[in-house]
MARGUPA-104736 format. One record per residue (C-alpha): x, y, z. Coordinates in Angstrom, 3 decimals, always signed. Example, Ala and Ser with C-alpha at 12.3 -4.5 7.8 and 13.67 -1.06 7.14 Angstrom:
2
        x        y        z
  +12.300   -4.500   +7.800
  +13.670   -1.060   +7.140
***
This chain:
504
        x        y        z
  +67.554 -100.149  -92.451
  +67.388 -103.831  -93.396
  +64.184 -103.364  -95.397
  +65.033 -103.418  -99.118
  +61.364 -103.519 -100.109
  +58.562 -101.011 -100.558
  +58.154 -100.524  -96.814
  +61.255  -98.328  -96.826
  +59.983  -96.023  -99.580
  +58.073  -93.512  -97.370
  +61.143  -92.953  -95.169
  +63.453  -92.550  -98.146
  +61.062  -90.129  -99.864
  +60.526  -88.161  -96.646
  +64.286  -87.724  -96.368
  +64.645  -86.514  -99.960
  +61.485  -84.416 -100.339
  +59.589  -84.089  -97.028
  +57.573  -81.041  -98.042
  +56.422  -82.203 -101.457
  +52.810  -83.305 -101.811
  +52.576  -87.072 -102.081
  +48.793  -87.546 -102.151
  +45.745  -85.400 -102.837
  +42.325  -86.667 -101.808
  +39.098  -84.666 -101.865
  +40.950  -81.392 -101.334
  +43.339  -82.696  -98.667
  +47.045  -82.538  -99.484
  +49.366  -84.999  -97.707
  +53.129  -84.455  -97.784
  +55.756  -87.181  -97.999
  +56.779  -86.407  -94.402
  +53.177  -86.895  -93.280
  +52.842  -90.169  -95.228
  +55.997  -91.452  -93.537
  +54.806  -90.458  -90.072
  +51.402  -92.078  -90.530
  +52.885  -95.252  -92.021
  +55.262  -95.673  -89.060
  +52.435  -95.200  -86.566
  +50.194  -97.623  -88.416
  +52.967 -100.209  -88.663
  +53.421  -99.998  -84.889
  +49.730 -100.571  -84.334
  +49.642 -103.485  -86.761
  +52.576 -105.034  -84.919
  +50.774 -104.601  -81.595
  +47.802 -106.398  -83.179
  +50.036 -109.373  -83.878
  +51.008 -108.825  -87.513
  +54.439 -110.315  -88.152
  +56.740 -110.907  -91.078
  +55.000 -113.038  -93.715
  +51.468 -112.454  -92.376
  +48.758 -111.204  -94.726
  +46.949 -107.898  -94.240
  +43.878 -107.332  -96.425
  +42.256 -104.063  -97.447
  +38.641 -103.663  -98.614
  +37.413 -100.272  -99.711
  +37.265  -97.645 -102.460
  +40.353  -95.626 -103.354
  +41.568  -93.740 -100.284
  +44.941  -92.644  -98.839
  +44.500  -95.288  -96.134
  +44.946  -97.976  -98.809
  +48.384  -96.556  -99.622
  +49.277  -96.187  -95.934
  +48.139  -99.716  -95.094
  +50.184 -101.148  -97.967
  +53.400  -99.384  -96.927
  +52.865 -100.165  -93.220
  +52.296 -103.824  -94.045
  +55.499 -103.889  -96.075
  +57.422 -102.123  -93.318
  +56.650 -105.161  -91.152
  +57.649 -107.621  -93.870
  +54.013 -108.714  -94.182
  +52.051 -109.217  -97.407
  +49.380 -106.775  -98.607
  +46.138 -108.199 -100.067
  +44.001 -105.495 -101.742
  +40.463 -106.735 -102.396
  +37.791 -105.642 -104.856
  +35.281 -103.663 -102.789
  +32.482 -104.525 -105.231
  +32.586 -108.212 -104.299
  +29.915 -109.951 -102.247
  +30.569 -111.313  -98.767
  +30.990 -114.939  -99.984
  +33.535 -113.793 -102.578
  +35.484 -111.796 -100.005
  +35.226 -114.733  -97.594
  +36.939 -116.989 -100.106
  +39.864 -114.596 -100.603
  +40.341 -113.929  -96.904
  +40.299 -117.645  -96.123
  +42.486 -118.576  -99.091
  +45.115 -115.932  -98.282
  +44.910 -116.614  -94.550
  +44.603 -112.895  -93.801
  +45.271 -112.057  -90.169
  +43.744 -108.583  -90.323
  +41.296 -106.697  -92.557
  +41.203 -102.914  -92.887
  +37.920 -101.798  -94.449
  +36.129  -98.647  -95.516
  +32.745  -97.552  -94.132
  +30.967  -98.285  -97.416
  +31.963 -101.947  -97.020
  +30.602 -102.345  -93.492
  +27.549 -104.359  -94.604
  +29.740 -106.794  -96.532
  +32.103 -107.149  -93.575
  +29.226 -107.838  -91.186
  +28.133 -110.727  -93.425
  +31.566 -112.398  -93.463
  +32.028 -115.846  -91.997
  +35.819 -115.638  -92.083
  +37.035 -113.809  -88.986
  +40.326 -111.948  -89.233
  +40.846 -108.985  -86.923
  +38.808 -106.064  -88.309
  +39.914 -102.435  -88.454
  +37.269  -99.985  -89.673
  +38.425  -96.664  -91.067
  +35.771  -94.851  -89.034
  +35.868  -96.538  -85.641
  +39.509  -97.602  -85.223
  +41.894  -96.544  -87.942
  +42.443  -92.856  -87.112
  +42.417  -93.677  -83.423
  +45.326  -96.003  -83.994
  +47.328  -93.137  -85.435
  +46.802  -90.619  -82.624
  +49.859  -91.636  -80.589
  +53.263  -92.709  -81.770
  +53.416  -96.472  -81.490
  +57.167  -96.682  -80.980
  +60.306  -96.797  -83.111
  +60.360  -97.625  -86.795
  +60.195 -101.408  -87.175
  +63.460 -102.801  -88.539
  +62.409 -106.039  -90.210
  +64.617 -107.683  -92.833
  +62.852 -107.672  -96.209
  +64.475 -108.759  -99.466
  +63.457 -108.234 -103.072
  +62.518 -111.912 -103.379
  +60.021 -111.675 -100.512
  +56.313 -111.595 -101.343
  +54.804 -108.102 -101.307
  +51.292 -108.520 -102.745
  +48.666 -111.163 -103.342
  +46.426 -109.899 -106.137
  +43.370 -111.948 -106.935
  +42.720 -112.292 -110.640
  +39.432 -111.058 -112.036
  +37.808 -114.451 -111.791
  +35.994 -114.244 -115.126
  +35.955 -118.070 -115.079
  +35.966 -120.235 -111.957
  +37.602 -119.283 -108.664
  +40.069 -116.403 -108.785
  +43.739 -117.208 -108.248
  +45.993 -115.211 -105.958
  +48.949 -114.000 -108.003
  +51.978 -113.343 -105.811
  +54.155 -110.345 -106.656
  +57.462 -109.879 -104.877
  +59.093 -106.603 -103.908
  +61.534 -107.247 -106.725
  +58.698 -107.705 -109.218
  +57.341 -104.289 -108.253
  +60.721 -102.554 -108.323
  +61.617 -103.969 -111.745
  +58.195 -103.016 -113.071
  +58.839  -99.430 -111.925
  +62.190  -99.503 -113.703
  +60.499 -100.711 -116.888
  +57.841  -98.011 -116.639
  +60.382  -95.261 -115.993
  +62.404  -96.343 -119.016
  +59.290  -96.012 -121.191
  +57.736  -92.883 -119.656
  +59.584  -89.704 -118.674
  +58.040  -89.498 -115.202
  +59.346  -86.420 -113.381
  +59.438  -85.217 -109.816
  +56.857  -82.625 -110.823
  +54.459  -85.288 -112.087
  +50.809  -85.111 -111.081
  +49.121  -88.448 -111.712
  +45.363  -88.969 -111.658
  +44.398  -92.246 -109.983
  +40.887  -92.920 -111.236
  +41.122  -96.678 -111.714
  +40.770  -98.850 -108.576
  +43.917  -99.352 -106.504
  +43.112 -103.022 -105.962
  +43.934 -103.379 -109.658
  +47.556 -103.988 -110.606
  +47.794 -101.224 -113.223
  +46.539  -98.267 -111.155
  +48.802  -99.271 -108.281
  +51.942 -100.386 -110.101
  +51.843  -98.393 -113.342
  +50.811  -95.051 -111.914
  +50.922  -94.624 -108.128
  +54.178  -96.437 -107.316
  +56.293  -94.892 -110.115
  +54.940  -91.449 -109.175
  +55.766  -92.064 -105.505
  +59.237  -93.323 -106.411
  +59.953  -90.115 -108.352
  +58.509  -87.833 -105.688
  +55.508  -86.693 -107.685
  +51.893  -86.208 -106.626
  +49.079  -88.746 -106.921
  +45.563  -87.321 -107.060
  +43.313  -90.105 -105.800
  +39.687  -90.318 -106.882
  +37.438  -92.404 -104.580
  +35.609  -93.671 -107.654
  +35.734  -93.020 -111.378
  +33.542  -90.105 -112.435
  +33.937  -88.535 -115.872
  +32.962  -84.975 -114.968
  +34.989  -85.007 -111.758
  +38.011  -86.367 -113.651
  +37.870  -83.452 -116.098
  +37.546  -81.023 -113.176
  +40.556  -82.527 -111.364
  +42.685  -82.476 -114.499
  +42.133  -78.710 -114.672
  +42.217  -77.940 -110.911
  +45.278  -80.025 -110.052
  +47.079  -79.560 -113.391
  +47.258  -83.315 -113.917
  +50.145  -84.335 -116.170
  +49.411  -88.015 -116.738
  +46.899  -90.724 -115.967
  +46.234  -94.409 -116.465
  +42.902  -95.822 -117.550
  +41.290  -98.681 -119.383
  +39.582  -98.169 -122.737
  +36.126  -97.764 -121.188
  +37.342  -94.854 -119.031
  +39.001  -93.020 -121.913
  +36.009  -93.620 -124.166
  +33.703  -92.165 -121.508
  +35.792  -88.978 -121.402
  +35.444  -88.464 -125.163
  +31.662  -88.908 -124.938
  +31.295  -86.224 -122.272
  +29.692  -82.961 -123.479
  +32.608  -81.231 -121.715
  +35.281  -83.050 -123.738
  +35.599  -80.544 -126.586
  +36.066  -77.559 -124.288
  +37.947  -79.213 -121.410
  +41.280  -77.666 -120.395
  +43.727  -80.508 -120.950
  +46.772  -78.292 -121.450
  +48.645  -79.718 -118.447
  +48.389  -83.343 -119.647
  +51.590  -84.707 -121.154
  +50.436  -88.251 -121.834
  +47.745  -90.787 -121.088
  +48.413  -94.468 -120.687
  +46.176  -97.465 -121.167
  +46.218 -101.231 -121.064
  +44.159 -104.156 -119.869
  +42.528 -104.773 -123.239
  +43.049 -103.992 -126.904
  +42.437 -100.279 -127.511
  +40.357  -99.402 -130.593
  +42.456  -97.285 -132.984
  +39.530  -94.855 -133.325
  +39.804  -94.067 -129.611
  +43.559  -93.480 -129.840
  +42.967  -91.148 -132.774
  +40.415  -89.150 -130.754
  +43.124  -88.370 -128.193
  +45.767  -87.617 -130.793
  +43.354  -85.096 -132.326
  +43.298  -83.278 -128.970
  +47.102  -83.200 -128.988
  +47.414  -85.889 -126.305
  +49.994  -88.653 -126.522
  +48.306  -92.011 -126.033
  +50.800  -94.551 -124.690
  +49.586  -98.116 -124.862
  +51.049 -101.113 -123.133
  +50.267 -104.750 -122.616
  +50.582 -106.845 -119.529
  +48.746 -108.734 -116.837
  +48.610 -109.094 -113.086
  +51.242 -111.829 -113.209
  +53.804 -109.577 -114.945
  +53.372 -106.751 -112.399
  +51.903 -105.756 -115.010
  +54.088 -104.340 -117.810
  +55.240 -106.739 -120.539
  +55.284 -104.540 -123.655
  +55.098 -100.775 -124.045
  +54.731  -98.213 -126.814
  +56.716  -95.103 -125.962
  +55.221  -91.673 -126.580
  +57.502  -90.828 -129.488
  +56.379  -94.015 -131.256
  +52.648  -93.611 -130.683
  +51.896  -91.799 -133.948
  +53.838  -94.223 -136.126
  +52.360  -97.322 -134.498
  +48.765  -96.467 -133.590
  +47.089  -99.535 -132.117
  +50.320 -101.372 -131.341
  +50.972 -102.556 -127.786
  +54.622 -101.759 -128.372
  +57.758 -103.804 -127.923
  +59.035 -105.771 -124.904
  +59.783 -103.601 -121.875
  +63.453 -102.981 -121.211
  +63.977 -105.585 -118.479
  +61.908 -108.491 -119.817
  +61.748 -110.861 -122.780
  +58.523 -111.483 -124.694
  +57.851 -114.089 -127.375
  +54.938 -115.068 -129.609
  +54.738 -118.847 -130.068
  +52.841 -121.677 -131.737
  +51.276 -124.518 -129.692
  +54.596 -126.431 -129.938
  +56.317 -123.334 -128.395
  +58.269 -122.527 -131.579
  +58.406 -118.829 -132.460
  +55.763 -117.599 -134.895
  +56.575 -115.887 -138.171
  +55.895 -112.194 -138.784
  +52.125 -111.644 -138.843
  +51.299 -115.160 -137.607
  +49.048 -115.299 -134.507
  +50.491 -117.020 -131.475
  +50.431 -117.103 -127.685
  +52.401 -114.468 -125.773
  +55.084 -115.744 -123.375
  +56.914 -113.487 -120.905
  +60.087 -113.969 -118.873
  +61.864 -111.480 -116.634
  +62.348 -110.115 -113.105
  +58.852 -108.597 -113.194
  +57.142 -111.996 -113.579
  +55.319 -113.602 -110.649
  +56.927 -116.580 -108.925
  +53.478 -118.203 -108.939
  +50.069 -118.386 -107.290
  +49.438 -118.366 -103.567
  +48.899 -121.851 -102.157
  +48.281 -123.315 -105.629
  +51.266 -125.322 -106.901
  +49.211 -126.920 -109.671
  +48.157 -123.569 -111.155
  +51.723 -122.319 -110.789
  +53.172 -125.316 -112.646
  +50.664 -125.063 -115.500
  +51.308 -121.324 -115.912
  +54.929 -121.749 -116.957
  +56.511 -123.308 -120.034
  +60.042 -124.711 -120.121
  +62.699 -122.116 -119.462
  +60.631 -120.076 -117.002
  +58.357 -118.534 -119.631
  +54.992 -117.394 -118.259
  +52.085 -118.408 -120.489
  +49.764 -115.433 -120.871
  +46.843 -117.090 -122.619
  +46.736 -114.059 -124.927
  +47.074 -114.107 -128.713
  +49.239 -111.587 -130.561
  +50.913 -111.026 -133.894
  +54.342 -109.432 -134.237
  +55.031 -107.155 -137.198
  +58.312 -106.864 -139.073
  +59.418 -104.085 -136.729
  +59.017 -106.252 -133.638
  +55.868 -104.516 -132.426
  +53.274 -106.671 -130.709
  +49.617 -106.359 -131.693
  +47.378 -108.058 -129.147
  +44.640 -109.924 -130.949
  +42.585 -111.461 -128.158
  +42.407 -113.981 -125.353
  +42.872 -117.583 -126.497
  +39.667 -118.502 -124.696
  +37.697 -115.704 -126.412
  +38.616 -116.750 -129.941
  +35.941 -118.738 -131.767
  +36.020 -120.799 -134.962
  +33.422 -120.102 -137.650
  +33.413 -122.397 -140.669
  +37.024 -123.341 -139.996
  +38.183 -119.712 -139.708
  +39.562 -118.240 -136.485
  +37.699 -115.102 -135.396
  +39.198 -112.802 -132.752
  +36.437 -110.757 -131.068
  +38.752 -107.841 -130.244
  +39.234 -107.156 -133.955
  +35.473 -107.132 -134.532
  +34.890 -104.950 -131.459
  +37.423 -102.385 -132.698
  +35.582 -102.148 -136.031
  +32.188 -101.802 -134.320
  +33.571  -99.064 -132.080
  +34.158  -96.877 -135.153
  +30.384  -96.613 -135.707
  +29.306  -93.135 -134.544
  +26.276  -94.449 -132.640
  +28.228  -97.074 -130.634
  +29.549  -96.250 -127.156
  +30.767  -99.759 -126.206
  +30.809 -103.199 -127.765
  +31.576 -106.796 -126.869
  +31.555 -109.824 -129.165
  +31.312 -113.521 -128.274
  +30.998 -116.707 -130.263
  +27.732 -118.682 -130.074
  +26.876 -122.149 -131.354
  +25.555 -122.500 -134.900
  +24.431 -125.713 -136.624
  +25.872 -124.770 -139.997
  +29.121 -122.930 -139.157
  +29.953 -124.354 -135.740
  +30.071 -120.875 -134.178
  +29.067 -117.382 -135.290
  +29.499 -113.946 -133.759
  +27.101 -112.264 -131.399
  +27.655 -108.560 -130.712
  +26.426 -106.701 -127.643
  +26.415 -102.948 -128.257
  +25.758 -100.002 -125.962
  +24.432  -97.017 -127.952
  +25.521  -93.437 -127.461
  +22.939  -91.619 -125.338
  +19.927  -90.687 -127.443
  +20.959  -92.872 -130.390
  +19.551  -96.151 -131.735
  +21.554  -98.935 -133.346
  +20.021 -100.912 -136.174
  +21.433 -104.425 -136.645
  +21.258 -104.372 -140.434
  +22.778 -100.910 -140.550
  +25.628 -101.968 -138.277
  +26.385 -105.020 -140.410
  +26.367 -102.846 -143.526
  +28.786 -100.439 -141.822
  +31.127 -103.342 -141.047
  +30.833 -104.838 -144.526
  +33.859 -103.052 -145.975
  +35.915 -103.328 -142.786
  +35.756 -107.055 -142.039
  +35.689 -110.311 -143.928
  +32.168 -111.669 -144.195
  +32.797 -114.580 -141.840
  +33.766 -112.092 -139.112
  +30.512 -110.133 -139.279
  +28.327 -110.718 -136.190
  +25.219 -112.684 -137.087
  +23.384 -111.548 -133.962
  +23.283 -107.996 -132.562
  +21.924 -107.159 -129.091
  +21.452 -103.581 -127.919
  +22.070 -103.362 -124.160
  +22.217 -100.543 -121.612
  +25.569 -101.652 -120.195
  +28.123 -104.464 -120.348
  +28.919 -106.660 -117.340
  +32.361 -105.800 -116.015
  +34.894 -106.982 -113.466
  +36.161 -104.696 -110.716
  +39.065 -103.707 -112.978
  +36.562 -102.633 -115.694
  +37.203 -105.540 -118.041
  +34.152 -106.930 -119.823
  +32.920 -110.223 -118.356
  +32.096 -112.350 -121.356
  +30.866 -115.464 -119.548
  +27.482 -113.852 -118.665
  +27.150 -112.663 -122.274
  +27.726 -116.168 -123.628
  +25.090 -117.493 -121.225
  +22.365 -115.066 -122.320
  +19.530 -116.628 -124.310
  +19.270 -115.531 -127.925
  +16.807 -112.661 -128.058
  +18.689 -110.474 -130.500
  +17.405 -108.775 -133.612
  +16.785 -110.916 -136.668
  +20.103 -112.588 -137.491
  +21.986 -111.655 -140.595
  +23.800 -113.959 -142.970
  +27.327 -115.109 -142.323
***
């Protein structure tokens, strides 16, 4: 086989462990042999539809085994897989389909209305009316298309919290090296049972959980959508051993009435990333005897850049860890000189897991890299004397109040410790006297009420006075991207209707 990329994985796994369960979805168990058979049939049908090496195949739909099959079939043909956020509107999907030049779109039934409203017109394959029909008959021999590790495998559109999203290209090599980095940091076994509750169009659920599990011959339990109660049920029913999630997902589990009595005895570790994790949340898991592994990365680094191994989690609670094994990470000043211990600076990453650039956007690609091939993250971190990275915030989220830098993630972590707070987000807003001051948006725990003055008093011995939010808004929920990150642009745009402001 001339395919050195991910397209060859189902065949290799089917040879090694044909009878093992690869995927579980709503009670259905799919073996590695069955995944291989379905992927080969689908690849034949895609080829008959005109998909060739280098073409783009898009997928729009909630988590489903067909997303995994479509990805592997696309890669078997040497084509490029483009997973799309199923929560997007038709104009947003239109932009991504047109920008990527997708030749074909596979979509789930829940996305039919969006698809009908599209103006871009790739070939459409609905999971209900065509997909299974395509797989009824064998479509011919296994395609033997040359694919190298430097060939593009994925186009992942960034969250688009500001402006048009960019299509980050990840090569087969980027994905393989990311798996190596993950497997160095986590003892993933062939008996692993991973819970996939985060969306598979997001880089972390796909690359940090599903692909390493598949590579090792473990089982991935796929949830169509995140549901706290169902997640706790699946952990017990399927004897889940590990899972990835963002802070909001793990926080929701701890707030469930079932949390205290849930059977979590099968779980070896949980893993999170995507945003700074409040230490109070990590502690809640440690108190249940669960190892909370935290990492840092981004779509463009496939995504792992730093990682905190399980055996280090107690000694370094809240740290994002150290650089992954096969990558270099630095923290630099604006002149690109290395920062001192404890000095905030921008995170730069270089390694075989780093994107070669953005699809059809040479200007964005050029501006994303510093001299020497270092990818500029746009994130701020401090490095302690042990070399551990502590992610402070996004450069663009930092605000300056009376000449002092304020990093919202630090304030949010302190707010999260309040017993009545379920979620929190902080932004900087204009102020005539101080330039900018903090505005906190807080979601209360069900049945609780949050008093602005009481919250500020609670924070008084945790934060310097200039970091205390002047405005406090109680909201029912926070606006989020498809990958569950808080969208701060809409919060900054909200008119001031908060409780009486406090003093800075």
